[in-house]
C-alpha positions in Angstrom: 12.8 3.9 4.4 10.8 4.7 1.1 13.0 2.5 -1.0 12.9 -0.4 1.6 9.0 -0.2 1.8 8.7 -0.2 -2.0 11.3 -3.1 -2.4 9.4 -5.3 0.2 5.9 -4.5 -1.4 7.1 -5.2 -5.0 8.7 -8.5 -4.0 5.4 -9.6 -2.6 3.2 -8.2 -5.4 5.3 -10.0 -8.0 3.0 -9.2 -10.9 -0.3 -9.2 -9.0 -0.6 -5.3 -9.4 1.5 -2.6 -10.8 2.9 -0.3 -8.4 3.0 3.2 -9.7 6.4 4.5 -7.9 5.4 8.2 -8.7 2.3 7.7 -6.4 4.1 6.3 -3.5 4.8 8.9 -0.6 6.5 7.9 2.7 6.8 10.7 5.2 8.9 10.1 8.4 8.6 12.2 11.5 10.2 11.6 14.9 7.4 9.3 16.2 5.5 8.2 13.1 5.8 7.2 9.4 3.0 8.1 7.0 2.5 6.1 3.8 0.3 7.3 1.0 -0.6 5.6 -2.3 -3.1 7.0 -4.6 -5.3 8.8 -2.3 -5.1 6.2 0.5 -3.1 6.9 3.4 -1.9 5.4 6.8 0.0 6.7 9.7 2.0 4.2 11.6 3.8 4.6 14.9 7.6 4.1 14.8 8.5 0.5 15.9 10.8 -2.4 14.6 8.1 -3.7 12.3 7.1 -0.2 10.8 8.6 -1.1 7.4 6.8 -4.5 7.1 3.4 -2.8 8.3 4.1 0.1 5.7 4.8 -2.6 2.9 1.5 -4.4 4.0 -0.5 -1.2 3.6 1.1 -0.4 0.3 0.4 -3.9 -1.1 -3.3 -3.7 -0.1 -3.5 -0.1 -1.6 -2.0 -1.3 -4.9 -4.2 -4.2 -5.3 -7.2 -2.1 -4.4 -6.1 0.8 -6.9 -5.4 -1.9 -9.7 -8.8 -3.5 -9.2 -10.7 -0.3 -9.3 -8.7 0.9 -12.7 -9.6 -2.4 -14.4 -13.3 -2.5 -13.2 -13.0 -5.5 -10.9 -14.5 -5.5 -7.5 -12.7 -7.0 -4.4 -16.0 -7.7 -2.6 -16.8 -11.3 -2.6 -20.0 -11.5 -0.4 -23.7 -11.7 -1.4 -25.1 -9.0 -3.5 -26.2 -5.9 -1.4 -29.4 -4.4 -2.6 
C-alpha cells in the first residue's frame, strides 16, 4: 500500500514539491489506513478508493510542507489583521 500511494503522489507532484520518502508513514489496520507526512496525519476508512484518497492527502501535505520550508504562504485571501 505504501509504495502504491507514494507512486501515485509522485506521479501527480511531478516536480511541484519534493516528497521526502523517509517522512512518509502508511499504517494499515483491518478497518483503516493512516497516512502521515511531516507531522500531518489522516486516518481513512478502508474502501476501494483508499489509495487514491491517501495519495491526495500526501500530495497536499507535501505541497504544504514544501511551501513552509521555503517561506511561501498558501493563503491567497485578503490580509488578516
